[in-house]
N, C-alpha and C positions, 0 to 999 in steps of 0.2 A: 585505589579506589576514585571512581570519577566523582567530582562536585556536581552535583544534583543541577546545580544553574547553569553550567557549561555542557552537560550531556545533552547529545542529539536527540531531538523528537522527531518520531516518524510515524509520519501520517499514514494513518490504516482505512481512512473512508471518510463519508458524509453524512451527517444529520439529514433525514427524509422527514417525511409529514409525522403527526402526532398519532396514535394509537389510542382508542378509548379515552376516558375522562380521567385516569388516574397518571397521567403524565409520564407514559412511556412514548417512545419515539423509534420509527423505522430507521436500520443504518444501511448505507451500501458500503459495501468492504471492497475496496480495491485490488485485494487478492481474496478473490473468492472461496478459496478452501481455507483462509485462515482461520488460525484459532485464539489468537491475539486477544480477542473482545472477550474477557471473562468476568464474570461475578468475582468481585474485591479489586479488580484492577483499576488506577486510579486513572481517568481521562481529561486530557486536555482539549478543549474546546474553543476554536477561533473561526471567528468570522475573517474569511480571506479577504486581502487587497484593504482591510479596514485598519486603522490605528488601533493596537491594543488599549482597552480600558478594562481594568480588572475588577470584576463586582460579582453580585448574585445575580441569577436569572429573574428577570423582571425589573430590572434596573437598567435595562440597555446596555447590558456587557457586551464587551466584544472579545473578552477572553475568560473560559470560566475551568477551575480544576475540580473535577466530580467523581466521586467515586461511583464504579457500576455496581448497582444492589441486584441485578438480574439479569439474564439475557435467555430469551426464547425464540423460535422459529415461527414464522408465519410467512407459508406460502414461499420456503425456503431460505427468507430474508431475516435476519435478525432484527428483534424488535427487544430494546434496551430500557432498564428502569435506571435513571439515575437519583443519587441522593438529591435531597432539596428540590426535585422538581415534582411537585404534586398535584399538577393539576393539568388540564389540557392548553391550557392559555400559555402558563408557562413554557410546555413541552412546544408550542408553536414558535416561540420565539426562539428555539435552537435551531428551527427549520435553515440548511443551508450550510450550519457549521462545520467547519473541517474536524476530525476526530485525531488525536495525535496521542502516543503513548510514548514514555522515555524509553531510551535504547535498551535501559537493563532490563524492561519490562517483557523483552520480545522473548518467545518461547524460542527453546532450542530446536534446530529443524535434525532431522535424520540427515545421516552419511549420503553425500551426493546431491543434496538440496541445498538452494541459496534463495538469499532475498534478494529480491532484484538490484534494491540499493548498494548490496555488495559487490555486483559484477559489472554494473555500470561503468564502463573504460576500460572495459576488457578486449585485447585484440581477436577479432574474428578470422581465423584462418581456414581455408579450404584445404583438406586432405587430399581429394581427386587430384586437384590443379596445384596443388602446393605453393598455394600464393595465399597472402594476406588480403580480407576482403575489406577491413576496416575497422572501426571503433565500435565496440555496442553503446550505442546511446540509449535506447529504453527497452523496455520489453511491452508490449502492447497486449494487454488483458480481457479486454471486453470483447473478443471474438471466439470462435469455437475452441480454438487452440490458442497458445501464448504465440507472438511473432516476436521475433529479434529486429528491431530497430538498428540498423547497421550503417554508420556513414561512411563512404569511402574516403581517400586520401583527396580525390577531387572535389568531395562536399556531396555527394550522389548518394540517395536514398536506397539501400537495398534492404528488403525485407524477407527474413527468413522464417518458415513456421519452425516453432519450438518443440519439434516431435523427433520421435526414434529413428525416421527415416533418415533425418538430417544430422540432428545431434550425436556427437561421438563422445566429446569427453572435456571436462571442465579440468583446466591446468591453473588451480588455484595459487601455486607458488609464482607461475610466472604471467600471470593474468591474461589467460588465452581461454577462447571457446574454440575447439577444434569441431567442424563442420566436414560435412561428407556431400558436397551438391551433386544433382545429376547434369550433366554436359548440356549448357544451354540457358542455364539457372540465372545466370549474371546477364 
């Protein structure tokens, strides 16, 4: 069993504007189809780039650990209610804070699906030309479809749409993503 203090935190989103007068806040999830934001989960909220000062809302805290009391959707975006955040002023103080959960709280994914954090560093190989393209640096998810951000050996960026037309297989044992690109793609 992992020690909770040394366990990795996973950034799942960012707090947006307050909603209503009872302390609810909007959340922008980094993985739009994520189910990791649920009632009962303990969320760690941090102001990015600032020193951590643990405290309670209203005290200028830079880091808070609060239980999620409820989640609802408003215009396809989650709105959450957090323990001890009871009014709009307290909710407004949370705006811009990054939302983290402990890795042991991540939902299990169906077979064949991966968390982005788990595939960063995989080699990307093109089956059509039988060549290694580079190493997966990131997955861009704020577009119509996810895009693999791959870095070649000479440092160039290659962006590959993460669609069935290109993606063939994830070889987790060897940390390889097999793609099949059309001629002239790179």
